[in-house]
MARVEX-493084 format. One record per residue (C-alpha): residue number from 1; x negated, y, z negated. Coordinates in steps of 0.02 Angstrom, whole numbers, plus 50000, padded with zeros to 5 digits. Each point is the difference from the previous one (the first is absolute). Layout:
// residues N
   num      px      py      pz
   NUM       X       Y       Z
...
***
This chain:
// residues 70
   num      px      py      pz
     1   51400   48864   47938
     2   49838   50076   50062
     3   49853   50020   49883
     4   49940   50150   50098
     5   50067   50175   50021
     6   49948   50070   50169
     7   50018   50178   50061
     8   49918   50117   50123
     9   49995   50187   49962
    10   49901   50139   50082
    11   49875   49883   50081
    12   49972   49899   49841
    13   50051   49819   49982
    14   50059   49969   49822
    15   49992   49821   49935
    16   50061   49968   49823
    17   49976   49830   49921
    18   50152   49942   49902
    19   49973   49822   49943
    20   50085   50021   49831
    21   50002   49819   49946
    22   49810   49983   50020
    23   49940   50177   49961
    24   49940   50017   50180
    25   49884   49850   49987
    26   49938   49950   50172
    27   50051   49835   50076
    28   49965   49939   50177
    29   50179   50041   50050
    30   49994   50174   49922
    31   49833   50036   50085
    32   50075   49945   50166
    33   50144   50123   49977
    34   49880   50141   49957
    35   49890   49956   50149
    36   50148   50006   50119
    37   50049   50174   49940
    38   49822   50065   50009
    39   49982   49934   50178
    40   50164   50084   50049
    41   49938   50165   49926
    42   49835   49978   50093
    43   50090   49972   50165
    44   50109   50154   49975
    45   49934   50156   50085
    46   50097   50110   49878
    47   49911   49932   49845
    48   49830   50078   49964
    49   49982   49948   49816
    50   50068   49863   49887
    51   50043   50020   49817
    52   50020   49842   49895
    53   50081   50015   49829
    54   50095   49897   49873
    55   50187   50024   49982
    56   49992   49921   49827
    57   50013   50111   49847
    58   49875   49914   49886
    59   49884   50083   49878
    60   49855   49920   49911
    61   49994   50003   49810
    62   49889   50133   49926
    63   49856   49929   49898
    64   50014   50050   49818
    65   49835   49936   49931
    66   49875   50128   49940
    67   49868   49951   50130
    68   50113   50066   50139
    69   50029   50170   49918
    70   49890   50147   50037
***
């Protein structure tokens, strides 16, 4: 199963990181996969921009201490 979701729409290369088990932490292998996709987008004449996002649905906890309130 790929850890990347790859799509091309309207001249934009979309790369979504989906390494669920490691919260998208970068390893040498993961970086090599990302690099290969970015090079393919770069070589494509139909891609003029690249958008990199996370496919994970993770939200950070909201601080509740008084020093973070305004």
